[in-house]
C-alpha positions in Angstrom: 159.8 7.3 8.3 159.8 11.0 7.5 157.4 13.4 5.9 158.2 15.1 2.7 159.4 18.6 3.5 160.3 17.5 7.1 163.4 15.3 6.9 164.0 15.7 10.6 160.7 15.4 12.5 160.6 16.0 16.2 160.5 13.0 18.5 158.6 12.5 21.7 161.9 13.0 23.5 161.6 16.8 22.8 158.7 17.0 25.3 158.5 17.2 29.0 155.1 16.5 30.5 153.7 16.6 34.0 153.0 13.3 35.8 149.8 12.7 37.7 151.5 14.2 40.8 152.5 17.4 39.0 156.2 16.5 38.7 158.2 17.0 35.4 158.4 13.8 33.4 160.9 14.2 30.5 160.0 11.8 27.8 163.7 11.7 26.9 164.0 9.2 29.7 162.2 6.7 27.5 164.9 6.7 24.8 165.4 3.2 23.3 162.0 1.9 24.5 158.8 1.3 22.6 156.0 3.5 24.0 152.2 3.4 23.8 150.7 6.8 24.5 147.0 6.6 25.3 144.4 9.1 26.3 142.3 7.8 29.2 139.0 8.4 31.0 137.5 6.9 34.1 133.8 7.1 33.1 133.9 5.7 29.6 132.6 2.5 28.2 136.2 1.7 27.2 137.5 2.3 30.7 138.0 -1.4 31.3 140.9 -1.2 28.8 142.9 0.0 31.8 143.1 -3.7 32.8 144.6 -4.8 29.4 146.9 -1.8 29.4 148.3 -2.7 32.8 148.6 -6.4 31.7 150.5 -5.3 28.6 152.8 -3.1 30.6 153.4 -5.9 33.1 154.2 -8.4 30.4 156.5 -6.3 28.3 158.1 -3.6 30.6 161.2 -5.6 31.1 161.5 -6.0 27.3 161.7 -2.2 26.8 158.0 -1.3 26.5 156.1 1.4 28.4 152.5 2.6 28.5 151.8 6.2 29.3 148.3 7.3 30.2 147.1 10.9 29.6 143.7 11.5 31.3 141.6 13.8 29.2 138.1 15.2 29.8 137.5 16.0 26.1 134.8 13.5 25.3 131.4 13.9 26.9 132.9 14.8 30.3 134.0 11.2 30.9 137.1 12.2 33.0 135.7 14.8 35.4 138.0 14.0 38.3 141.1 15.7 39.7 144.6 14.2 39.1 144.4 12.8 42.7 141.0 11.2 42.1 142.1 9.7 38.8 145.2 8.2 40.4 143.2 6.7 43.2 140.6 5.3 40.8 143.2 3.7 38.5 145.1 2.1 41.4 142.0 0.9 43.3 140.0 -0.4 40.3 142.7 -1.6 37.9 146.0 -1.8 39.8 147.6 0.7 37.3 151.3 0.9 37.8 152.3 2.3 34.4 153.1 6.0 34.3 150.0 8.2 34.4 150.3 11.9 33.6 148.4 15.0 34.6 145.1 15.6 32.9 145.4 17.4 29.6 143.3 18.3 26.5 144.0 16.0 23.6 141.8 18.0 21.1 140.5 21.5 20.7 141.9 25.0 21.2 143.9 23.9 24.3 145.3 20.7 22.8 148.5 19.8 24.6 151.7 20.3 22.5 152.5 16.5 22.7 149.1 15.8 21.1 149.7 18.5 18.5 152.8 16.5 17.6 151.1 13.1 17.6 148.3 14.3 15.4 150.2 16.4 12.8 152.3 14.8 10.1 154.2 18.1 9.6 155.5 17.6 13.1 155.7 13.8 13.6 156.8 12.9 10.1 154.5 9.9 9.8 150.8 10.8 9.6 148.0 13.2 10.4 145.3 11.8 12.7 142.5 13.0 14.9 141.9 11.7 18.4 138.6 10.0 17.9 137.7 9.1 21.5 139.1 8.0 24.8 141.7 5.2 24.7 143.2 6.0 21.3 146.7 4.6 21.1 149.8 6.1 19.6 152.7 3.7 19.1 156.1 5.2 19.3 159.3 3.4 18.2 162.6 3.1 20.0 163.8 6.3 18.2 160.9 8.3 19.7 159.0 8.5 16.4 155.3 7.9 15.8 154.9 4.6 14.0 151.3 3.7 14.2 147.9 5.0 15.4 145.4 2.5 16.8 141.7 3.3 17.2 140.1 3.6 20.6 138.0 0.4 20.3 141.0 -1.8 19.5 141.9 -3.7 22.7 145.4 -3.0 24.0 146.2 -6.8 23.7 145.2 -7.0 20.1 147.5 -9.0 17.8 148.6 -5.9 15.8 149.7 -4.2 19.0 151.4 -7.2 20.6 153.0 -8.0 17.3 154.4 -4.5 17.1 155.8 -4.6 20.6 157.7 -7.9 20.1 159.0 -7.3 16.6 
C-alpha cells in the first residue's frame, strides 16, 4: 500500500516518542505487531473509551496487538492535566496498562511529527486524514504502515477494528 510518487513511505518505526514519564519510546520496538494509535483526553464525552481500549489491549496483546495513547489538549481544552495527572487518572479510573505517551499536539502549528506522518499521504503512503476529535484511531499493520483511520465515535471494540486485529 504505497502512494504514487512515494514508493517507500516512512513507517512508524522511524519515530521515537516520549512516554508519559518522559522516557524515550522508540516505536521500532513494535515491529511485527499491529498497533492502534489513539489521541486521548480525560475530560471528553468519549473518555469512557479508555475502558474498551484497555479491554482490547488485554484481549489481544499476546496476539501481537498494542494500543498506544497520546494525550492531547487540542479539542476544547479537554486534556488540561500534566502527564503525571493523566497517568494517575487513566490508572485510577480505567486501569489503563497499555502504553501512554507524553501529551502532544495532534493538530495545528505544533503538530507532533508522528501525527504529521499519520495525517499526510505523502508521508504515510496510504491516505490523507484530519484528526477530527479526541479518540481518533490509526491502525498500523505489522510492517509499521498506516492501514486504516477510524473515527473518534467508533468504539474500540467495533467489529471493523476487532476484525482487523484478528485477520
